[in-house]
C-alpha positions, 0 to 999 in steps of 0.5 A: 549442817547439823551441830551436835554435842556430847553431854554427861548423861544422867542415867540409872545404874545398870541393876536399876535400869528396868525399874526406872525405865518407862514409856514415853508421857505421851503413849498412855493416860494417868490411870495406865501410868499409875496402874504401870507404876504400881509398886514401883517407887522408882519409875520415871512415870514419877517424874513425866507423869506426876499426877500419878502421886496424886488423887486420880482425877488431878489435872496433869496441869496443875502447877503442884504437879510441875512442882511434884516432878522436880521434887521427884527428879531431886529425889531420883539423883538424892537416893542414886537412882539417876546418877550423872556421868562424870564426862561428856559422851555420845551413847547408843541406843538400839530397839528391837521389835519382831527380831528386827534392830535399829540403832541410834545415836544419842546426841545434843541436838542444837536449838538454833538448828531447829529455829533455822530449819536444820532439823526439819519437820513434817507436823503441825505442833498445838501450843497448849501441847508445847507449853505444857512440855516447856513447863516441864523442861523449865522447872526440871532444867533437863530434858527428861525424855528424848526426842527421835530423828532421823538423818540421811544413811551414813557409812562413817557413822554405821562404821563407829556403831558397829565397832560398839555393838560388838561390845558388852552393852551397858543396858540390856533388857526386854521391856513388859511390852516385848520390845528389846533395848540395848544401850553402849556409851562412846566415851573414847575422845577421838570417837567422839570428836569423828561423830561430831565432825561427821554430823557437821557434814549432814545437811539436815535432821528429821524429826520423826517422832516427838514434834511437841517435845522438840519444839518444847526443849528448842523454845525453853533453849531459846528463852533461856538465851534470851534471858542471860545477858552473858549468853555466848551460845555453848551454854548446855541450854543451847542443846537437847535431848535426841536419839538420831537413827539412819533413815533406812532403819526406820519403819513407819507403821500404819496409822488408820481410821474408824468413823462413827457413821456414814453421814446419812447414807446407807451402806449400799449408797456409800459404797455406790459414792466409793465407786466414783473414785475408786475400783472397789472389791468385796473381799469377805470376812477374812482381814484384808491389808492395804496391798500397796500405794493407793490402795486401802482396807474398808471394813463395814457391816461384817465384810472387808473391801478393797478400795483402789484410787483410780487413775487421775484422782491424785497428783503423783507430783504434788508431795502431799497430794500423793499421800494415801492420808490425803487422798482418803481425807479428800475423797472419802472423809470430806467429800462423802462423809463431810469430815473436814478437820481430823484434829477436832471432828469427833465422828472420827478416831485413829488407831495405830497400826501396832493394834493390828487391823483386828482392832478396827474390825473389833471397834466396828463390830462392837456397834461403837464405830460404823466403818473402818478404813486402813491405809498403806503406811508412808515410807521415810523417803515420802516423809523426808521428801515432804519435810525437805519440800517445806510441807506439813503432813495431814494430821495422823499421818505417820506411826512409829514404833518402837517408841523410845524408852524414857529414862535410859538417859537425861540431859540436864540444861546446866 
């Protein structure tokens, strides 16, 4: 059962939230962060991507960069750009994209729940990426950025959230990318106790986005527990910052593939090989979007094609085998194009569906790529089924949008 707690959030004054808040550290590179933070001394990028305070080209893993993060974090607090709430609260964080709003509860999740599998994952993590975020958590002694969780829908939690969102939000703004961000404080002691008790009846939480941040936060908490001879289990470092959304409110969007060559085949030979496992239909020059599970859109040579996997070419009873990312990885990328390792092969790249299928066309038409493959998005049910079965999704399967805005609230570990 999920163990959560309220916390004394560290957050910007209402008047400064738009200046402080930023996109997450891992959705943009150093140059992009430098550009977005230009002329804004309060931007959280100075804490989560502190290499922007050095010469362009500075290694983001240089020890002086991590030192700069903690220097800036302290400075933001001294200047009153980040202020700690006097008491432990829960918070509601809502996001609006394309007129659709999803409402999450901001809580502290439990380190042991991650280590014991109460918090379920569906992706492998890379140790180098974990280590980078662990250094960041350690040196700041804080979870500067939240992780993104889902929980099975719960009517009691829905009712608490519904009562609050009728009130004036603490923060309410539209970010430069057009997404709306809304934030409320839950400071009533009875409601706080109710939320903690309701979560204690929820068997599992699911990592939607932020596997590396989750692993890093939990591993640092575990490290601190082992280093403390008087460890009791209720210390602040036993918890880390998470925003938890009801699963039905979340929408996973497509995560598509572009490939540099056809492995020595002509376009005609490639289409012939596809015919063995797919029903191939030419769709012309207009963008074709996959219509359902097991239907793919191929763009090549100025034309779109519909590919529908033939019966018997996949296993509907296997939670991994039934995924379109598995079908395309096995029957197209591996068997025809010779791409076996999606994580490391330089012939393939991945494009989040937020960029639209026009981006796939652009990258092929430019000559940079030879073909593009668009996939029907995975459902939250599939994600949760896979996590429940203890399986791991293939790389680059899910893309969540909108991303959580960083800097609305921070959790200190002591």
